[in-house]
C-alpha positions in Angstrom: 64.7 1.1 167.0 62.7 1.4 170.1 59.1 0.1 170.7 56.6 2.8 169.7 55.5 3.7 173.3 59.1 4.3 174.4 60.4 6.2 171.4 61.2 10.0 171.5 60.4 10.4 167.8 57.8 8.4 165.8 57.9 8.2 162.0 54.7 7.3 160.2 55.2 5.8 156.7 51.4 5.5 156.1 49.7 2.7 154.3 48.9 2.6 150.6 47.1 0.6 147.9 48.5 0.2 144.4 48.1 -1.8 141.2 51.0 -3.5 139.5 52.6 -1.0 137.1 51.8 2.1 139.2 53.9 4.6 141.2 53.1 5.3 144.8 54.1 8.5 146.6 55.0 7.6 150.2 54.8 10.6 152.5 56.7 10.0 155.7 55.6 12.2 158.7 57.4 12.6 162.0 56.0 13.2 165.5 58.8 14.5 167.7 56.4 15.2 170.6 57.4 18.9 170.3 61.1 18.1 170.7 63.5 20.1 168.6 65.7 18.2 166.1 69.0 19.4 164.7 69.6 16.8 162.0 68.6 13.5 160.5 70.5 10.7 158.8 68.5 7.8 157.4 68.6 4.9 155.1 65.4 3.5 153.6 64.5 -0.1 152.7 61.7 -1.6 150.6 60.5 -5.2 149.9 61.4 -6.5 146.4 60.3 -6.2 143.7 59.1 -2.7 144.6 61.8 0.0 144.2 62.3 3.5 145.6 63.2 5.5 142.5 63.4 8.9 144.0 63.7 10.6 147.4 62.4 14.2 147.3 65.1 16.7 148.3 62.6 19.0 150.0 61.9 18.2 153.7 58.6 20.1 154.1 58.4 19.4 157.9 61.6 21.3 158.4 61.5 23.6 155.4 65.0 22.5 154.4 66.7 20.6 151.6 68.0 17.1 152.1 71.1 15.5 150.6 70.0 12.3 149.0 71.8 9.2 147.7 69.5 7.0 145.7 72.2 4.3 145.3 72.1 3.5 149.1 68.5 4.9 149.6 69.9 7.5 152.0 68.9 11.0 153.0 70.3 13.5 155.5 69.9 17.1 156.5 70.5 19.7 159.2 67.3 21.4 160.6 68.5 24.6 162.2 66.9 28.1 162.3 68.8 31.2 161.3 70.4 31.3 164.8 71.6 27.8 164.5 69.0 26.3 166.9 67.3 23.0 166.2 63.7 23.0 164.9 60.5 21.3 165.9 59.0 19.7 162.8 55.6 20.6 161.3 53.0 18.0 160.4 54.1 18.2 156.8 56.1 15.2 155.3 59.7 15.0 156.5 60.5 12.7 153.6 58.6 11.9 150.3 59.6 8.6 148.5 58.5 7.7 145.0 58.0 4.0 144.8 57.6 2.0 141.6 55.4 -1.1 141.6 56.6 -3.2 138.6 54.0 -4.4 136.2 54.9 -8.0 137.1 54.5 -7.5 140.9 52.5 -10.4 142.5 49.5 -9.5 144.7 50.8 -9.0 148.2 51.6 -6.6 151.0 55.1 -5.0 150.8 56.9 -3.1 153.5 58.7 0.3 153.1 60.6 1.8 156.0 64.0 2.4 157.4 67.0 0.1 156.6 70.1 0.0 158.7 70.1 3.6 159.8 67.8 6.1 161.4 69.6 8.7 163.4 67.7 11.7 164.8 70.0 14.2 166.4 69.0 16.4 169.4 71.7 19.0 169.0 75.2 19.6 167.5 76.9 17.6 170.3 76.1 14.2 168.8 73.3 13.2 171.2 70.4 11.4 169.6 66.8 10.6 170.2 65.3 7.1 170.2 63.0 6.6 167.2 60.6 4.1 165.7 58.5 3.8 162.6 54.9 2.8 162.2 52.8 1.6 159.2 54.7 1.4 155.9 52.6 -1.1 154.0 51.9 -1.0 150.3 49.1 -3.4 149.3 49.2 -4.6 145.7 46.2 -6.2 144.1 44.1 -8.5 146.3 46.5 -10.5 148.5 45.1 -13.7 150.2 46.3 -12.5 153.6 45.5 -8.8 153.9 46.8 -7.3 157.2 45.2 -3.9 156.3 41.6 -5.2 156.6 
């Protein structure tokens, strides 16, 4: 991924606070700087012991349905209008992740973001935008070193 300032597309995972034993809804938004996007293919990652238990199939930012694979934490979709043209995303979440914080989770700050894949396609010719992700911290309990403060 590119540094934030240089990226064409910026994903914001947000920052959250949770207690051990809770579920956290992580809404991922996307800023494409008004660039149209034809498709996305991503794989998510999260720090153990937290787990992503569900990836919502509705991509509200593109008003489309994503194909998801929870086994690999993957999601992909095409974002085309009725004429087959790429869409500019709205401010709504592009992905919604449901994260479980196990009851035995130690206090700490855990990361959620992209794993080994984040492809954002410009058009149907295979060309891609550069992308980066910001935020993506889940604070559990009262960690000694709290980067969110």
